[in-house]
PLY file of the C-alpha trace (Angstrom):
ply
format ascii 1.0
element vertex 152
property float x
property float y
property float z
element edge 151
property int vertex1
property int vertex2
end_header
133.70 224.54 26.13
137.05 225.28 27.93
135.62 228.22 28.75
132.52 226.78 30.31
134.47 224.65 32.67
136.51 227.54 33.65
133.80 230.05 34.42
132.56 227.36 37.35
136.00 226.51 38.51
136.52 230.52 38.87
133.01 230.70 40.99
133.71 227.67 42.90
135.53 225.08 42.58
133.09 222.20 43.74
131.02 223.36 41.07
133.81 222.05 38.42
132.20 218.41 39.61
128.50 219.50 40.09
126.89 216.36 37.85
124.34 219.22 36.36
127.76 221.36 34.94
129.43 218.05 33.61
125.28 217.46 32.05
124.81 220.61 30.66
128.10 220.67 28.94
126.81 218.98 26.63
123.91 220.89 25.86
127.39 223.19 23.93
128.98 219.64 22.32
125.32 218.91 20.60
124.98 222.90 19.77
128.63 223.21 17.70
127.74 219.41 16.13
124.61 220.93 14.65
126.28 224.62 13.64
128.81 222.32 11.97
125.96 220.02 10.16
123.82 223.12 9.23
127.05 224.83 7.80
128.16 221.25 5.76
124.20 221.33 4.57
123.77 224.69 3.54
127.68 223.70 1.50
125.60 220.90 -0.07
123.40 223.37 -1.71
119.50 222.00 -2.42
119.47 219.32 -3.21
119.84 215.68 -1.14
121.96 215.86 2.02
122.19 212.33 3.24
122.84 211.92 6.83
127.20 210.05 6.14
128.04 213.76 5.49
126.33 215.12 9.05
128.10 212.29 11.26
131.30 213.37 9.75
131.09 217.10 10.25
129.41 216.31 13.78
131.47 214.01 14.31
134.53 215.90 13.59
133.48 218.58 15.44
132.60 216.40 19.02
136.46 214.82 18.31
138.36 217.95 18.46
136.09 219.56 20.99
136.59 215.98 23.30
140.68 215.85 22.57
140.64 219.81 23.81
138.49 219.50 26.59
140.17 216.22 28.16
143.97 218.18 27.40
142.99 220.88 29.38
141.42 218.81 32.61
144.57 216.53 32.39
146.61 219.70 32.26
144.32 221.74 35.01
144.35 218.53 37.55
147.72 217.33 37.65
149.16 221.06 37.39
147.53 223.75 37.62
144.90 223.12 40.11
145.92 220.26 41.85
143.27 220.86 45.33
140.91 219.35 42.11
141.73 215.39 43.70
140.52 216.29 46.78
137.90 218.26 45.52
136.63 215.58 43.53
136.65 213.05 46.12
134.47 214.75 48.25
132.26 215.63 45.73
132.09 211.90 44.68
131.99 210.46 48.57
128.60 213.47 48.77
127.24 211.67 46.00
127.74 208.29 46.65
125.92 208.99 50.33
122.98 210.83 47.33
123.07 207.96 45.56
124.08 204.72 47.51
119.88 203.93 46.87
120.53 203.51 43.47
123.68 202.18 44.04
123.21 200.25 46.40
124.63 200.01 50.06
127.05 197.65 49.18
128.57 198.67 46.33
128.31 202.22 47.78
130.30 201.31 51.04
132.77 199.26 48.91
133.64 201.97 46.69
134.01 204.73 48.80
136.74 202.23 50.58
138.36 201.96 46.98
138.45 205.41 47.54
140.02 206.37 50.17
142.69 203.30 49.74
143.45 204.21 46.53
143.18 208.21 46.56
141.51 209.69 43.19
145.05 210.25 40.76
144.33 211.37 36.85
146.97 209.24 34.87
147.84 209.47 31.15
146.22 206.67 31.07
143.41 207.12 32.96
142.64 210.25 30.91
143.03 208.28 27.30
140.60 206.00 28.39
137.79 208.30 29.27
138.69 210.04 25.65
138.03 206.98 24.77
134.92 206.12 26.16
133.62 210.06 25.19
134.11 209.08 22.20
132.24 206.19 21.72
129.36 208.58 22.77
129.97 211.14 20.90
130.01 209.11 17.58
127.24 207.86 18.78
125.71 211.75 19.30
127.20 212.34 15.72
125.01 209.54 14.68
121.72 210.77 15.66
122.62 214.54 15.17
123.40 213.61 11.23
120.93 211.55 10.65
118.01 213.90 11.92
119.38 216.99 10.01
119.56 214.61 6.91
117.48 216.30 3.56
115.56 213.84 1.59
0 1
1 2
2 3
3 4
4 5
5 6
6 7
7 8
8 9
9 10
10 11
11 12
12 13
13 14
14 15
15 16
16 17
17 18
18 19
19 20
20 21
21 22
22 23
23 24
24 25
25 26
26 27
27 28
28 29
29 30
30 31
31 32
32 33
33 34
34 35
35 36
36 37
37 38
38 39
39 40
40 41
41 42
42 43
43 44
44 45
45 46
46 47
47 48
48 49
49 50
50 51
51 52
52 53
53 54
54 55
55 56
56 57
57 58
58 59
59 60
60 61
61 62
62 63
63 64
64 65
65 66
66 67
67 68
68 69
69 70
70 71
71 72
72 73
73 74
74 75
75 76
76 77
77 78
78 79
79 80
80 81
81 82
82 83
83 84
84 85
85 86
86 87
87 88
88 89
89 90
90 91
91 92
92 93
93 94
94 95
95 96
96 97
97 98
98 99
99 100
100 101
101 102
102 103
103 104
104 105
105 106
106 107
107 108
108 109
109 110
110 111
111 112
112 113
113 114
114 115
115 116
116 117
117 118
118 119
119 120
120 121
121 122
122 123
123 124
124 125
125 126
126 127
127 128
128 129
129 130
130 131
131 132
132 133
133 134
134 135
135 136
136 137
137 138
138 139
139 140
140 141
141 142
142 143
143 144
144 145
145 146
146 147
147 148
148 149
149 150
150 151
């Protein structure tokens, strides 16, 4: 996962924040989660395989990957490549212009003003909050994978 983002960072740092790159990384998560469930399922033998062990295997992989990614991102953003803050601000402004029909003109202007006034910072608190939100989504994703890969 970290290698995936470093690849795009080294190609062009702005790609690090590209929405397509960000969403495509979810496929890597799903792939490794499914591999973990498949491995767990093969160890269980030929009998039934309920969704709960699959949930546990997939969620464990997700949490380990998410913690690794968020720690990497925090360290890169704050210590390895501090220019990422200005790049992220630029990308956010471009996305606000691009999607202002979706978020609304007034909301886009309010967000733009907030970004200009307070800037963008990645503190330990905001990093932990992002990790917590990610883990909630990862649990739902793990539940779906566990359920789809059950064997009755």
